[in-house]
C-alpha positions as CSV (number, residue, x, y, z in Angstrom):
1,M,-15.9,-11.3,-0.8
2,K,-13.8,-9.0,-2.9
3,N,-11.5,-10.2,-5.7
4,R,-7.8,-9.4,-5.5
5,Q,-5.7,-8.4,-8.3
6,E,-2.8,-10.3,-6.7
7,I,-4.5,-13.6,-7.3
8,K,-3.9,-13.3,-11.0
9,N,-0.3,-12.2,-10.4
10,I,0.3,-15.1,-8.0
11,K,-1.1,-17.7,-10.4
12,E,0.9,-16.5,-13.2
13,R,4.1,-16.5,-11.2
14,A,3.4,-19.9,-9.9
15,A,3.0,-21.3,-13.3
16,S,6.5,-20.2,-14.3
17,T,9.7,-22.2,-13.7
18,L,10.9,-19.4,-11.4
19,G,7.8,-19.5,-9.2
20,R,8.5,-22.7,-7.1
21,I,8.7,-20.5,-4.0
22,I,6.5,-17.4,-3.7
23,V,6.8,-15.1,-0.8
24,L,3.6,-13.1,-0.1
25,T,3.9,-10.4,2.5
26,G,1.9,-7.4,3.7
27,A,0.1,-5.9,6.6
28,R,-1.8,-8.1,9.0
29,Q,-5.5,-8.7,7.9
30,T,-5.0,-7.9,4.2
31,G,-6.3,-11.3,3.2
32,K,-3.1,-13.1,2.5
33,T,-4.4,-16.4,3.8
34,T,-7.6,-16.2,2.0
35,V,-5.9,-15.5,-1.3
36,A,-3.4,-18.2,-0.7
37,K,-6.0,-20.9,-0.2
38,Q,-8.0,-19.5,-3.2
39,C,-5.0,-19.7,-5.4
40,F,-3.9,-23.2,-4.2
41,P,-6.7,-25.2,-2.8
42,A,-4.8,-28.5,-3.2
43,Y,-1.8,-27.3,-1.1
44,S,-1.3,-28.3,2.4
45,Y,-1.9,-25.4,4.8
46,I,0.6,-25.0,7.7
47,S,0.1,-22.3,10.3
48,L,3.2,-21.4,12.3
49,D,1.2,-19.4,14.8
50,D,1.2,-22.4,17.2
51,P,4.6,-22.4,19.1
52,V,4.3,-26.1,20.0
53,Q,3.9,-27.3,16.4
54,R,6.7,-25.0,15.1
55,G,9.3,-27.4,16.7
56,D,7.7,-30.4,15.0
57,Y,8.1,-28.9,11.5
58,L,11.6,-27.7,12.2
59,S,12.6,-31.4,12.9
60,L,11.8,-32.5,9.4
61,N,14.5,-33.0,6.9
62,A,14.4,-32.1,3.2
63,R,13.3,-35.6,2.2
64,Q,10.5,-35.7,4.8
65,W,9.3,-32.3,3.7
66,Q,9.2,-33.6,0.1
67,E,7.3,-36.6,1.0
68,L,4.8,-35.1,3.5
69,F,4.4,-31.5,2.2
70,P,5.6,-31.4,-1.4
71,N,3.2,-28.4,-2.0
72,A,2.4,-26.2,1.0
73,I,1.4,-22.9,2.3
74,L,3.4,-21.8,5.2
75,D,1.6,-19.0,7.2
76,E,3.2,-16.6,9.6
77,V,6.6,-17.9,8.5
78,Q,8.3,-14.9,10.0
79,K,7.7,-16.5,13.4
80,T,10.0,-19.4,12.5
81,P,12.8,-18.0,10.3
82,A,14.8,-21.2,10.7
83,L,12.1,-23.0,8.6
84,I,13.2,-21.0,5.6
85,E,16.4,-23.0,5.7
86,S,14.3,-26.2,5.4
87,V,12.4,-24.7,2.4
88,K,15.8,-23.8,0.8
89,S,17.0,-27.4,1.2
90,V,13.9,-28.9,-0.3
91,Y,14.2,-26.4,-3.3
92,D,17.8,-27.4,-3.8
93,Y,17.4,-31.2,-3.6
94,F,14.2,-31.7,-5.3
95,A,12.6,-30.2,-8.5
96,E,9.0,-30.8,-7.8
97,P,8.0,-29.2,-4.5
98,R,6.4,-25.7,-4.5
99,Y,5.8,-23.5,-1.5
100,L,3.9,-20.3,-0.7
101,L,5.3,-18.4,2.3
102,L,3.1,-15.9,4.0
103,G,4.3,-13.2,6.5
104,S,3.1,-9.9,7.9
105,S,6.4,-8.0,8.0
106,Q,8.9,-6.7,5.6
107,F,11.6,-7.9,8.0
108,L,10.9,-11.3,6.7
109,L,12.1,-9.9,3.3
110,L,14.9,-7.9,4.5
111,E,16.5,-10.6,6.7
112,K,16.0,-14.3,6.2
113,V,14.3,-14.6,2.7
114,R,16.9,-12.3,1.0
115,E,19.7,-14.1,2.9
116,S,18.6,-17.7,2.3
117,L,16.3,-17.6,-0.7
118,A,18.0,-15.1,-3.0
119,G,17.5,-16.2,-6.6
120,R,15.1,-18.9,-5.5
121,C,11.8,-17.1,-4.7
122,V,9.4,-14.5,-6.1
123,I,8.4,-11.8,-3.6
124,L,4.9,-10.2,-3.9
125,E,3.2,-7.8,-1.5
126,M,-0.4,-7.4,-0.6
127,Y,-2.0,-4.1,0.6
128,P,-5.5,-3.2,1.8
129,L,-8.2,-3.3,-1.0
130,T,-7.9,-0.7,-3.8
131,L,-11.0,1.0,-5.0
132,P,-11.2,-1.3,-8.1
133,E,-10.9,-4.3,-5.9
134,M,-13.6,-2.9,-3.6
135,Q,-15.9,-2.6,-6.6
136,T,-16.0,-6.4,-7.1
137,S,-18.4,-8.7,-5.3
138,S,-16.7,-12.1,-5.6
139,F,-13.5,-13.9,-6.5
140,E,-15.0,-14.6,-10.0
141,E,-15.6,-11.0,-10.8
142,T,-12.9,-9.3,-12.8
143,V,-10.9,-6.4,-11.2
144,N,-11.1,-3.8,-13.8
145,Q,-8.5,-1.1,-14.3
146,S,-9.0,2.4,-13.0
147,F,-8.8,5.4,-15.3
148,F,-5.4,6.1,-13.7
149,V,-4.0,2.8,-14.5
150,K,-5.3,2.9,-18.1
151,Y,-3.8,6.4,-18.5
152,M,-0.4,5.3,-17.3
153,Q,-0.5,2.5,-19.8
154,N,-1.6,4.8,-22.6
155,K,-5.0,3.2,-22.8
156,A,-7.1,6.2,-21.8
157,E,-7.8,9.3,-23.8
158,L,-8.3,12.6,-21.9
159,N,-10.7,13.9,-24.6
160,N,-13.1,11.1,-23.7
161,L,-13.6,12.2,-20.2
162,L,-17.2,13.1,-19.3
163,P,-18.0,16.8,-18.5
164,T,-19.1,15.8,-15.1
165,F,-18.6,12.6,-13.1
166,S,-22.3,12.4,-12.2
167,L,-22.9,11.4,-15.8
168,D,-20.9,8.2,-15.4
169,K,-23.2,5.2,-15.7
170,R,-21.6,3.6,-12.6
171,F,-21.6,6.9,-10.7
172,A,-23.6,5.8,-7.7
173,Q,-21.6,2.6,-7.3
174,K,-18.3,4.5,-7.6
175,R,-19.3,7.1,-5.1
176,R,-20.6,4.5,-2.6
177,V,-17.3,2.6,-2.7
178,F,-15.3,5.9,-2.7
179,D,-17.2,7.2,0.3
180,F,-16.9,4.0,2.3
181,A,-13.1,3.9,1.7
182,L,-12.8,7.5,2.9
183,Q,-14.5,6.4,6.2
184,F,-13.2,3.0,6.8
185,G,-10.3,2.3,4.6
186,G,-9.6,-0.9,2.7
187,Y,-9.2,-3.8,5.0
188,P,-11.3,-6.7,3.5
189,A,-13.1,-7.8,6.8
190,L,-14.7,-4.3,7.0
191,T,-16.5,-4.7,3.6
192,N,-18.8,-7.3,5.1
193,E,-22.3,-5.9,4.6
194,I,-23.6,-7.4,7.9
195,L,-21.3,-5.1,9.9
196,S,-22.6,-1.8,11.4
197,D,-20.4,1.2,11.2
198,D,-19.9,1.0,15.0
199,E,-18.7,-2.6,14.5
200,R,-16.3,-1.5,11.8
201,R,-14.8,1.2,14.0
202,E,-14.5,-1.4,16.9
203,W,-12.6,-3.7,14.4
204,L,-10.3,-0.9,13.5
205,R,-9.6,-0.1,17.2
206,N,-8.8,-3.7,17.8
207,Y,-6.5,-3.8,14.7
208,V,-4.5,-0.8,16.1
209,I,-4.2,-2.6,19.4
210,T,-3.2,-5.8,17.8
211,F,-0.7,-4.1,15.6
212,L,0.9,-2.7,18.8
213,E,0.8,-5.7,21.0
214,R,1.8,-8.3,18.3
215,D,3.4,-6.9,15.2
216,I,5.5,-4.2,16.8
217,R,6.5,-6.4,19.8
218,D,7.5,-9.1,17.4
219,L,9.3,-6.6,15.2
220,A,11.2,-4.7,17.8
221,A,11.0,-6.7,21.1
222,F,9.9,-3.4,22.9
223,R,9.5,-3.6,26.7
224,D,7.8,-0.2,26.9
225,L,5.5,0.7,24.0
226,E,4.6,4.2,25.2
227,P,7.2,6.0,23.2
228,F,6.1,4.2,20.1
229,V,2.5,4.9,20.6
230,K,3.4,8.6,21.0
231,L,5.2,8.4,17.6
232,Q,2.3,6.7,16.0
233,H,-0.1,9.5,17.2
234,Y,2.4,12.1,16.1
235,L,2.7,10.7,12.6
236,A,-1.2,10.4,12.3
237,N,-1.4,14.1,13.2
238,I,1.1,15.0,10.5
239,T,0.0,12.7,7.7
240,A,0.8,14.3,4.3
241,G,3.5,16.3,6.1
242,M,7.3,16.3,6.0
243,V,9.1,14.2,8.5
244,N,11.4,16.1,10.7
245,F,13.1,13.5,13.0
246,S,14.4,16.2,15.4
247,S,10.9,17.6,16.0
248,I,9.5,14.1,16.5
249,A,12.3,13.3,19.0
250,K,11.4,16.3,21.1
251,E,7.7,15.5,21.1
252,T,8.1,11.7,21.8
253,G,11.0,12.1,24.3
254,V,13.4,9.7,22.6
255,S,16.6,10.2,20.7
256,V,16.7,11.0,16.9
257,P,18.2,7.5,16.0
258,T,15.3,5.9,18.0
259,V,12.8,8.0,16.1
260,Q,14.3,7.0,12.8
261,R,14.1,3.3,13.8
262,Y,10.5,3.7,15.0
263,V,9.5,5.4,11.7
264,R,11.2,2.6,9.8
265,Y,9.2,0.0,11.8
266,M,6.0,1.8,10.8
267,E,7.1,1.5,7.2
268,L,8.3,-2.0,7.3
269,S,4.9,-3.1,8.9
270,Y,3.0,-1.5,6.0
271,Q,1.3,1.2,8.2
272,V,2.9,4.3,6.6
273,L,4.4,5.1,3.2
274,L,7.4,7.4,3.3
275,L,7.2,9.3,0.0
276,P,10.6,10.6,-1.0
277,A,11.3,14.1,-2.2
278,W,12.2,14.7,-5.9
279,F,15.5,16.6,-6.1
280,A,17.3,15.3,-9.1
281,N,17.8,18.8,-10.6
282,P,20.9,20.1,-9.0
283,L,20.3,23.7,-10.4
284,K,17.1,24.0,-8.3
285,K,16.9,24.4,-4.5
286,L,14.6,21.6,-3.5
287,V,13.5,20.1,-0.2
288,K,14.9,16.7,0.4
289,S,12.9,15.5,3.5
290,P,10.4,12.7,2.9
291,K,6.7,13.1,3.5
292,V,4.7,10.5,5.5
293,H,1.3,9.2,4.4
294,F,-0.7,6.6,6.4
295,M,-1.4,3.7,4.1
296,D,-5.0,3.2,5.3
297,T,-7.5,5.9,6.1
298,G,-9.5,3.7,8.4
299,V,-6.4,2.9,10.6
300,L,-5.5,6.6,10.5
301,R,-8.9,7.8,11.7
302,S,-8.9,5.1,14.5
303,V,-5.5,6.3,15.7
304,L,-6.9,9.8,15.7
305,Q,-10.2,8.7,17.2
306,K,-11.9,10.8,14.5
307,Q,-15.2,10.6,12.5
308,G,-16.7,12.9,10.0
309,K,-15.1,14.5,6.8
310,L,-11.5,14.2,6.2
311,S,-9.1,17.2,6.4
312,G,-7.2,18.2,3.3
313,D,-4.1,16.4,4.6
314,E,-6.0,13.2,5.4
315,F,-7.7,13.3,1.9
316,E,-4.2,13.9,0.3
317,S,-2.9,10.7,2.1
318,F,-5.8,8.7,1.0
319,V,-5.4,9.6,-2.7
320,V,-1.6,9.2,-2.6
321,A,-1.8,5.8,-0.9
322,E,-4.5,4.6,-3.3
323,I,-2.4,5.5,-6.3
324,Y,0.7,3.9,-4.7
325,K,-1.3,0.6,-4.1
326,Q,-2.7,0.6,-7.6
327,I,0.9,1.0,-9.1
328,K,2.1,-1.8,-6.9
329,N,-0.8,-4.1,-7.7
330,S,-0.5,-3.5,-11.5
331,H,3.3,-4.0,-11.2
332,L,3.8,-0.7,-13.2
333,P,7.4,0.5,-13.6
334,L,6.9,3.8,-12.0
335,K,8.4,5.8,-9.1
336,C,6.6,8.1,-6.8
337,Y,7.9,11.4,-5.3
338,Y,6.6,14.7,-4.1
339,L,8.3,18.0,-4.9
340,R,8.8,21.1,-2.8
341,T,11.0,24.1,-3.4
342,L,12.7,25.9,-0.6
343,D,10.3,28.9,-1.1
344,G,7.3,26.7,-0.4
345,R,6.0,25.6,-3.7
346,E,4.7,22.0,-3.6
347,V,3.4,19.4,-5.8
348,D,1.7,16.5,-3.9
349,L,2.7,13.7,-6.2
350,I,5.2,13.2,-9.0
351,I,5.0,10.0,-10.9
352,E,8.1,9.2,-12.9
353,A,8.0,6.9,-15.9
354,E,10.9,6.1,-18.2
355,D,9.6,8.7,-20.8
356,G,8.5,11.5,-18.4
357,F,6.5,12.7,-15.4
358,T,2.8,13.0,-14.4
359,A,2.1,15.6,-11.7
360,I,-0.8,15.3,-9.3
361,E,-2.3,17.8,-6.9
362,V,-4.8,16.8,-4.4
363,K,-7.5,19.1,-3.1
364,V,-10.4,18.3,-0.7
365,T,-12.5,21.0,-2.2
366,E,-15.9,20.4,-4.1
367,N,-15.2,23.4,-6.4
368,T,-11.8,23.5,-8.1
369,D,-10.6,26.8,-9.7
370,K,-7.6,28.2,-11.4
371,S,-5.9,28.9,-8.1
372,D,-5.6,25.1,-7.4
373,A,-3.4,24.7,-10.4
374,K,-0.8,27.4,-9.4
375,N,1.8,24.9,-8.2
376,L,1.6,23.1,-11.5
377,L,2.3,26.0,-13.8
378,D,5.8,26.1,-15.3
379,L,6.6,22.8,-13.5
380,Q,8.5,21.6,-16.5
381,E,11.2,24.2,-15.8
382,I,12.2,22.2,-12.6
383,L,11.9,18.7,-14.0
384,N,14.6,16.9,-16.0
385,K,12.2,14.9,-18.2
386,P,9.1,15.9,-20.1
387,L,6.0,16.6,-18.1
388,K,3.4,14.6,-19.9
389,H,0.3,15.8,-18.0
390,S,-0.9,17.3,-14.7
391,F,-4.0,16.3,-12.8
392,I,-5.9,18.0,-9.9
393,L,-7.9,15.4,-8.0
394,S,-10.7,16.6,-5.7
395,N,-14.4,16.2,-4.7
396,D,-15.5,18.3,-7.5
397,N,-17.9,16.4,-9.9
398,K,-17.0,18.7,-12.9
399,T,-14.2,18.0,-15.2
400,K,-12.2,21.2,-15.8
401,F,-9.1,22.0,-18.0
402,F,-6.8,24.7,-16.7
403,G,-4.5,25.2,-19.7
404,E,-3.5,22.6,-22.2
405,N,-1.8,20.2,-19.8
406,I,-3.8,20.4,-16.5
407,T,-7.0,18.4,-16.0
408,A,-9.1,18.7,-12.8
409,M,-11.5,15.8,-12.1
410,H,-13.2,14.0,-9.2
411,A,-10.7,11.6,-7.4
412,A,-13.3,8.7,-7.6
413,A,-13.5,9.1,-11.4
414,F,-9.7,8.9,-11.6
415,L,-9.2,6.0,-9.2
416,C,-12.3,3.7,-9.6
417,S,-12.7,1.4,-12.5
């Protein structure tokens, strides 16, 4: 069992006067139900997966809810949006009841929750396990901060970095977790040590099928999944690449508006991250199209039916998604972009804070050199805030410094705790 950083966040929110209704959403199988029961063992647990029982719960009025289920976990609540009105009524009429709503689609947030529970709820998201979470072995073990999170909070000093990652006292554990995540991703079920690698791959294949047959059908009411399956494969093949809706439309045989809607479904169901381009400097000619990154490497490799080492693009998506998850889990006030000029110069990740930027280049190489820093040189000339530091993250164990403000280090040393 791996500890989740969101457990601490949920408990803190639930203890506040504004935490009477908490909405916990995220991709299927990220452990929302397990976390909910861990946080609130005394709450009644109500699963809305059963269509027969849904009607029974819908027939309850506010007073009956208050008497029968004053504190409850409502799972798969997106399947019964009308029930959110019942929760709203209980909230408005009674001061004591508290509810945790679970759902596996952001449509839950975009539609009924924001419509009915605006100002009444706290919305939290759960993602597949981060590397620091994967380093834990129980709910009791603390999720420690990665070097990345410490650095963004001004708690880590660059001059304290070891000359080589292999000197780290926890090197073997960090590499084991890192290599596992590269192969299988971060869904909690896969970390069960009794599973074989073949069983993990079978789980991922079934996950992809379930996503198509349940989540997407629920989300979009598709009659024919074939065009969407083509889109899913197309996006997997261009992960870490720019999204060109016209090109995708030609490949999948559907219209551009349909492609835009399908890509949005992938984003809303937590399967991909659309990383926006940074183009706030009107004096520079910059690309404005977003890049797509699969949120989980295991799912990506299952869609591609691929084993073995990751390509450079797949490795980039893994690192970008991991950084994004850690930012979200730590509730850091940061924005993520990539940057590309019209002449082809590109920086994989630009992290914007109030006081400046941190730039990150991702390289799959095991031996970084000065050429890997070329896109980071003179980057300040483009940006409209100070460039605080640049990092090159790779599979090179050695820590290297390419100039005063560019540090190259192993991605696991940067992202593990």
